[in-house]
N, C-alpha and C positions, 0 to 999 in steps of 0.2 A: 212276773209271768209274761211271756211273750204274747204279742198280738196274734189273735187267731187268724189263720189263713185257710179259708174254706177249700175243701178238696173238690175235684171235678165231679160233676153230676154223674158221669159215666162210671167213675170208680165207686161213687155212693151206691149206684145201682148194683154193682158187684157185691157190696156189703149187704144190701137188702136181700139179694138172692140167697146169700148164705144164711142169713137170719131166717128167711122163710123156709128153707129146706132143712134147717137144724142139723146141718152136717158139720162135724168138727173141721176147723180150719187152723192153719198156722199163720199167726200175725207176726210180722217183722216190724219193729217200731224203734224209734229213738226216745229213750226216757228223757233226755235233754238234747238240745240241738247239737252240742259239741261232743256227745258221747257216742260210742259205737252202738250199732243196732243190737237189740235183744229180740228173742223170739218167745212166743207164748202160744200154746195150742189149747183150744177150747171151742165151745159153740157160742156164736153170737146170739144173744137173747133179746137185745133191744138196741135201737138207734134212737138217740134223743138229743134235745138241745137244752143246755143249762146256761143261763147268763149269756146268750148269743153265741155260744160255743157248741159245736157238734161233738158228740161222744158216742162210743159204743159201749155196751155192757155185755160181758160174757156170762155164761150160765153160772159160773162160780162167784160172780159179783165183781170181778175185776173190771174197772172202767178205764177207758183210754180216749184221749182227745184224738179226733180224726186226723188232725194235721201232724200228729206224731207218727202216723203210719208210713212205712216204707213200702210194704207189700202185704198181700194176703194170698196165701198159697203161692202160686207161680205168677201172680199178677202184680206188677210193680206200679205204684202210683205215678211215677214219673212218665210212664208210657200212656197216660190218659191226659186229655186236654180239658 
C-alpha cells in the first residue's frame, strides 16, 4: 500500500461542505495510481481517519482514501494548494 499523501485543506473543505448538505456528488478517483480514473455517484456521509489515513464514506458504505480522489463534481484536486 502506498504512503498516504494528505490532500489540501481547501479541498477537504469542499468535501465537508458536500457531506453537510447531503447532496449527491460525483467522485472521480483512481483505484490504483497507474489505473485510469473511475467515477462513483452518491452522498458523502462521513469523513474520518483510520490508521493516520483520511477517508470518506458514502451513504451506501463505499469508502475511499482521500489521496485517491481526482475530482468531486467539477472541482479537481490538482487545482487546490
